[in-house]
Jmol script that loads the backbone (N, CA, C; Angstrom):
load data "model"
ATOM      1  N   UNK A   1      -1.872 -14.551  -0.256  1.00  0.00           N
ATOM      2  CA  UNK A   1      -1.277 -13.936  -1.363  1.00  0.00           C
ATOM      3  C   UNK A   1      -0.035 -14.776  -1.608  1.00  0.00           C
ATOM      4  N   UNK A   2      -0.123 -15.109  -2.816  1.00  0.00           N
ATOM      5  CA  UNK A   2       0.975 -16.172  -3.463  1.00  0.00           C
ATOM      6  C   UNK A   2       2.545 -15.431  -3.563  1.00  0.00           C
ATOM      7  N   UNK A   3       3.542 -16.522  -3.690  1.00  0.00           N
ATOM      8  CA  UNK A   3       4.683 -15.654  -3.586  1.00  0.00           C
ATOM      9  C   UNK A   3       5.030 -14.776  -4.856  1.00  0.00           C
ATOM     10  N   UNK A   4       4.296 -15.292  -6.200  1.00  0.00           N
ATOM     11  CA  UNK A   4       4.503 -14.419  -7.228  1.00  0.00           C
ATOM     12  C   UNK A   4       4.091 -13.183  -7.104  1.00  0.00           C
ATOM     13  N   UNK A   5       2.606 -12.911  -6.501  1.00  0.00           N
ATOM     14  CA  UNK A   5       2.338 -11.762  -6.325  1.00  0.00           C
ATOM     15  C   UNK A   5       2.807 -10.938  -5.141  1.00  0.00           C
ATOM     16  N   UNK A   6       3.316 -11.601  -4.186  1.00  0.00           N
ATOM     17  CA  UNK A   6       4.459 -10.901  -3.164  1.00  0.00           C
ATOM     18  C   UNK A   6       5.489 -10.158  -3.553  1.00  0.00           C
ATOM     19  N   UNK A   7       6.217 -11.003  -4.519  1.00  0.00           N
ATOM     20  CA  UNK A   7       7.555 -10.388  -4.921  1.00  0.00           C
ATOM     21  C   UNK A   7       7.494  -9.432  -5.938  1.00  0.00           C
ATOM     22  N   UNK A   8       6.087  -9.303  -6.620  1.00  0.00           N
ATOM     23  CA  UNK A   8       5.726  -8.284  -7.693  1.00  0.00           C
ATOM     24  C   UNK A   8       5.449  -6.997  -6.839  1.00  0.00           C
ATOM     25  N   UNK A   9       4.662  -7.263  -5.729  1.00  0.00           N
ATOM     26  CA  UNK A   9       4.700  -6.135  -4.700  1.00  0.00           C
ATOM     27  C   UNK A   9       5.670  -5.591  -3.999  1.00  0.00           C
ATOM     28  N   UNK A  10       6.546  -6.291  -3.906  1.00  0.00           N
ATOM     29  CA  UNK A  10       7.861  -6.346  -2.819  1.00  0.00           C
ATOM     30  C   UNK A  10       9.017  -6.390  -3.644  1.00  0.00           C
ATOM     31  N   UNK A  11       9.503  -6.012  -4.646  1.00  0.00           N
ATOM     32  CA  UNK A  11      10.846  -5.966  -5.228  1.00  0.00           C
ATOM     33  C   UNK A  11      12.020  -5.829  -4.347  1.00  0.00           C
ATOM     34  N   UNK A  12      12.733  -6.708  -4.363  1.00  0.00           N
ATOM     35  CA  UNK A  12      14.101  -6.387  -3.605  1.00  0.00           C
ATOM     36  C   UNK A  12      13.807  -6.424  -1.986  1.00  0.00           C
ATOM     37  N   UNK A  13      12.626  -7.177  -1.639  1.00  0.00           N
ATOM     38  CA  UNK A  13      12.558  -7.402  -0.418  1.00  0.00           C
ATOM     39  C   UNK A  13      13.464  -8.149   0.488  1.00  0.00           C
ATOM     40  N   UNK A  14      14.039  -9.233  -0.070  1.00  0.00           N
ATOM     41  CA  UNK A  14      15.051 -10.085   0.441  1.00  0.00           C
ATOM     42  C   UNK A  14      16.423  -9.383   0.723  1.00  0.00           C
ATOM     43  N   UNK A  15      16.838  -8.822  -0.574  1.00  0.00           N
ATOM     44  CA  UNK A  15      18.334  -8.144  -0.517  1.00  0.00           C
ATOM     45  C   UNK A  15      18.190  -6.955   0.557  1.00  0.00           C
ATOM     46  N   UNK A  16      16.954  -5.917   0.556  1.00  0.00           N
ATOM     47  CA  UNK A  16      16.834  -5.115   1.199  1.00  0.00           C
ATOM     48  C   UNK A  16      16.838  -5.500   2.930  1.00  0.00           C
ATOM     49  N   UNK A  17      16.298  -6.375   3.394  1.00  0.00           N
ATOM     50  CA  UNK A  17      16.523  -6.951   4.648  1.00  0.00           C
ATOM     51  C   UNK A  17      17.517  -7.451   5.057  1.00  0.00           C
ATOM     52  N   UNK A  18      18.321  -8.290   3.937  1.00  0.00           N
ATOM     53  CA  UNK A  18      19.750  -9.126   4.477  1.00  0.00           C
ATOM     54  C   UNK A  18      20.696  -7.977   4.390  1.00  0.00           C
ATOM     55  N   UNK A  19      20.562  -6.939   3.926  1.00  0.00           N
ATOM     56  CA  UNK A  19      21.623  -5.710   4.080  1.00  0.00           C
ATOM     57  C   UNK A  19      21.254  -5.016   5.370  1.00  0.00           C
ATOM     58  N   UNK A  20      20.081  -5.468   6.139  1.00  0.00           N
ATOM     59  CA  UNK A  20      19.971  -4.530   7.196  1.00  0.00           C
ATOM     60  C   UNK A  20      19.100  -3.209   7.271  1.00  0.00           C
ATOM     61  N   UNK A  21      18.530  -3.059   5.983  1.00  0.00           N
ATOM     62  CA  UNK A  21      18.054  -1.736   5.661  1.00  0.00           C
ATOM     63  C   UNK A  21      16.458  -2.033   6.155  1.00  0.00           C
ATOM     64  N   UNK A  22      15.765  -1.235   6.672  1.00  0.00           N
ATOM     65  CA  UNK A  22      13.991  -1.193   6.956  1.00  0.00           C
ATOM     66  C   UNK A  22      13.456  -1.485   5.450  1.00  0.00           C
ATOM     67  N   UNK A  23      12.169  -1.931   5.131  1.00  0.00           N
ATOM     68  CA  UNK A  23      11.525  -2.276   4.143  1.00  0.00           C
ATOM     69  C   UNK A  23      10.240  -1.849   4.289  1.00  0.00           C
ATOM     70  N   UNK A  24       9.258  -1.226   3.529  1.00  0.00           N
ATOM     71  CA  UNK A  24       7.958  -0.929   3.573  1.00  0.00           C
ATOM     72  C   UNK A  24       7.279  -2.047   2.806  1.00  0.00           C
ATOM     73  N   UNK A  25       6.908  -2.774   3.798  1.00  0.00           N
ATOM     74  CA  UNK A  25       6.069  -4.011   3.157  1.00  0.00           C
ATOM     75  C   UNK A  25       4.636  -3.714   2.832  1.00  0.00           C
ATOM     76  N   UNK A  26       4.293  -4.137   1.528  1.00  0.00           N
ATOM     77  CA  UNK A  26       3.039  -3.975   0.903  1.00  0.00           C
ATOM     78  C   UNK A  26       2.464  -5.387   0.879  1.00  0.00           C
ATOM     79  N   UNK A  27       1.106  -5.297   1.308  1.00  0.00           N
ATOM     80  CA  UNK A  27       0.308  -6.201   1.616  1.00  0.00           C
ATOM     81  C   UNK A  27      -1.232  -5.824   1.346  1.00  0.00           C
ATOM     82  N   UNK A  28      -1.873  -6.885   0.737  1.00  0.00           N
ATOM     83  CA  UNK A  28      -3.297  -6.783   0.067  1.00  0.00           C
ATOM     84  C   UNK A  28      -4.129  -6.181   1.265  1.00  0.00           C
ATOM     85  N   UNK A  29      -5.062  -5.148   0.893  1.00  0.00           N
ATOM     86  CA  UNK A  29      -5.742  -4.574   2.159  1.00  0.00           C
ATOM     87  C   UNK A  29      -6.836  -5.687   2.920  1.00  0.00           C
ATOM     88  N   UNK A  30      -6.987  -6.705   1.991  1.00  0.00           N
ATOM     89  CA  UNK A  30      -8.135  -7.937   2.624  1.00  0.00           C
ATOM     90  C   UNK A  30      -7.221  -8.786   3.450  1.00  0.00           C
ATOM     91  N   UNK A  31      -6.003  -8.729   3.159  1.00  0.00           N
ATOM     92  CA  UNK A  31      -5.097  -9.620   3.929  1.00  0.00           C
ATOM     93  C   UNK A  31      -4.485  -9.043   5.200  1.00  0.00           C
ATOM     94  N   UNK A  32      -4.732  -7.706   5.418  1.00  0.00           N
ATOM     95  CA  UNK A  32      -4.008  -6.971   6.199  1.00  0.00           C
ATOM     96  C   UNK A  32      -4.303  -7.677   7.905  1.00  0.00           C
ATOM     97  N   UNK A  33      -5.446  -7.556   8.074  1.00  0.00           N
ATOM     98  CA  UNK A  33      -5.882  -8.392   9.230  1.00  0.00           C
ATOM     99  C   UNK A  33      -5.113  -9.720   9.848  1.00  0.00           C
ATOM    100  N   UNK A  34      -4.983 -10.383   8.790  1.00  0.00           N
ATOM    101  CA  UNK A  34      -4.478 -11.848   8.853  1.00  0.00           C
ATOM    102  C   UNK A  34      -2.997 -11.567   8.977  1.00  0.00           C
ATOM    103  N   UNK A  35      -2.261 -10.777   8.379  1.00  0.00           N
ATOM    104  CA  UNK A  35      -1.123 -10.381   8.560  1.00  0.00           C
ATOM    105  C   UNK A  35      -0.900  -9.797  10.035  1.00  0.00           C
ATOM    106  N   UNK A  36      -1.662  -8.673  10.543  1.00  0.00           N
ATOM    107  CA  UNK A  36      -1.515  -7.964  11.836  1.00  0.00           C
ATOM    108  C   UNK A  36      -1.707  -9.186  12.922  1.00  0.00           C
ATOM    109  N   UNK A  37      -2.517 -10.193  12.658  1.00  0.00           N
ATOM    110  CA  UNK A  37      -2.927 -11.249  13.746  1.00  0.00           C
ATOM    111  C   UNK A  37      -1.312 -12.141  13.832  1.00  0.00           C
ATOM    112  N   UNK A  38      -0.779 -12.331  12.630  1.00  0.00           N
ATOM    113  CA  UNK A  38       0.043 -13.522  12.608  1.00  0.00           C
ATOM    114  C   UNK A  38       1.456 -12.539  12.488  1.00  0.00           C
ATOM    115  N   UNK A  39       2.037 -11.282  12.721  1.00  0.00           N
ATOM    116  CA  UNK A  39       3.108 -10.761  12.703  1.00  0.00           C
ATOM    117  C   UNK A  39       4.166 -10.924  13.661  1.00  0.00           C
ATOM    118  N   UNK A  40       3.596 -11.332  14.715  1.00  0.00           N
ATOM    119  CA  UNK A  40       4.633 -11.699  15.885  1.00  0.00           C
ATOM    120  C   UNK A  40       5.202 -13.152  15.387  1.00  0.00           C
ATOM    121  N   UNK A  41       4.202 -14.023  15.060  1.00  0.00           N
ATOM    122  CA  UNK A  41       4.690 -15.604  14.702  1.00  0.00           C
ATOM    123  C   UNK A  41       5.502 -15.434  13.619  1.00  0.00           C
ATOM    124  N   UNK A  42       5.271 -14.462  12.649  1.00  0.00           N
ATOM    125  CA  UNK A  42       6.170 -14.483  11.523  1.00  0.00           C
ATOM    126  C   UNK A  42       7.616 -14.004  11.834  1.00  0.00           C
ATOM    127  N   UNK A  43       7.609 -12.980  12.715  1.00  0.00           N
ATOM    128  CA  UNK A  43       8.942 -12.433  12.999  1.00  0.00           C
ATOM    129  C   UNK A  43       9.735 -13.504  14.028  1.00  0.00           C
ATOM    130  N   UNK A  44       8.780 -13.979  14.739  1.00  0.00           N
ATOM    131  CA  UNK A  44       9.711 -15.178  15.769  1.00  0.00           C
ATOM    132  C   UNK A  44      10.428 -16.051  14.801  1.00  0.00           C
ATOM    133  N   UNK A  45       9.555 -16.431  13.718  1.00  0.00           N
ATOM    134  CA  UNK A  45       9.993 -17.478  12.690  1.00  0.00           C
ATOM    135  C   UNK A  45      11.262 -17.161  12.040  1.00  0.00           C
ATOM    136  N   UNK A  46      11.093 -15.903  11.649  1.00  0.00           N
ATOM    137  CA  UNK A  46      12.029 -15.182  10.554  1.00  0.00           C
ATOM    138  C   UNK A  46      13.598 -15.227  11.720  1.00  0.00           C
ATOM    139  N   UNK A  47      13.311 -14.983  13.011  1.00  0.00           N
ATOM    140  CA  UNK A  47      14.505 -14.839  13.763  1.00  0.00           C
ATOM    141  C   UNK A  47      15.173 -16.245  14.061  1.00  0.00           C
ATOM    142  N   UNK A  48      14.200 -17.179  14.524  1.00  0.00           N
ATOM    143  CA  UNK A  48      14.713 -18.402  14.443  1.00  0.00           C
ATOM    144  C   UNK A  48      15.569 -19.208  13.436  1.00  0.00           C
ATOM    145  N   UNK A  49      14.953 -18.758  12.207  1.00  0.00           N
ATOM    146  CA  UNK A  49      15.654 -19.007  11.162  1.00  0.00           C
ATOM    147  C   UNK A  49      16.834 -18.393  10.594  1.00  0.00           C
ATOM    148  N   UNK A  50      17.072 -17.215  11.007  1.00  0.00           N
ATOM    149  CA  UNK A  50      18.355 -16.592  10.941  1.00  0.00           C
ATOM    150  C   UNK A  50      19.148 -16.988  11.689  1.00  0.00           C
ATOM    151  N   UNK A  51      18.850 -17.334  13.130  1.00  0.00           N
ATOM    152  CA  UNK A  51      19.787 -17.828  14.179  1.00  0.00           C
ATOM    153  C   UNK A  51      20.272 -19.021  13.794  1.00  0.00           C
ATOM    154  N   UNK A  52      19.549 -19.953  13.324  1.00  0.00           N
ATOM    155  CA  UNK A  52      19.665 -21.356  12.792  1.00  0.00           C
ATOM    156  C   UNK A  52      20.778 -21.309  11.739  1.00  0.00           C
ATOM    157  N   UNK A  53      20.952 -20.265  11.072  1.00  0.00           N
ATOM    158  CA  UNK A  53      21.714 -20.283   9.840  1.00  0.00           C
ATOM    159  C   UNK A  53      21.467 -20.976   8.567  1.00  0.00           C
TER     160      UNK A  53
END
end "model"
wireframe off; spacefill off
backbone 0.3
color backbone group
């Protein structure tokens, strides 16, 4: 999924998460297995980037 499509499907994603609110992420059905497989890796990288500021 490219960034433009991600942004279209998930408007206000950045603002919602940065305010500490939960967000129901929308992902293409055919990409869901890849997302599920990499979910922990994505979360770890996100936390690392947040901590590094």
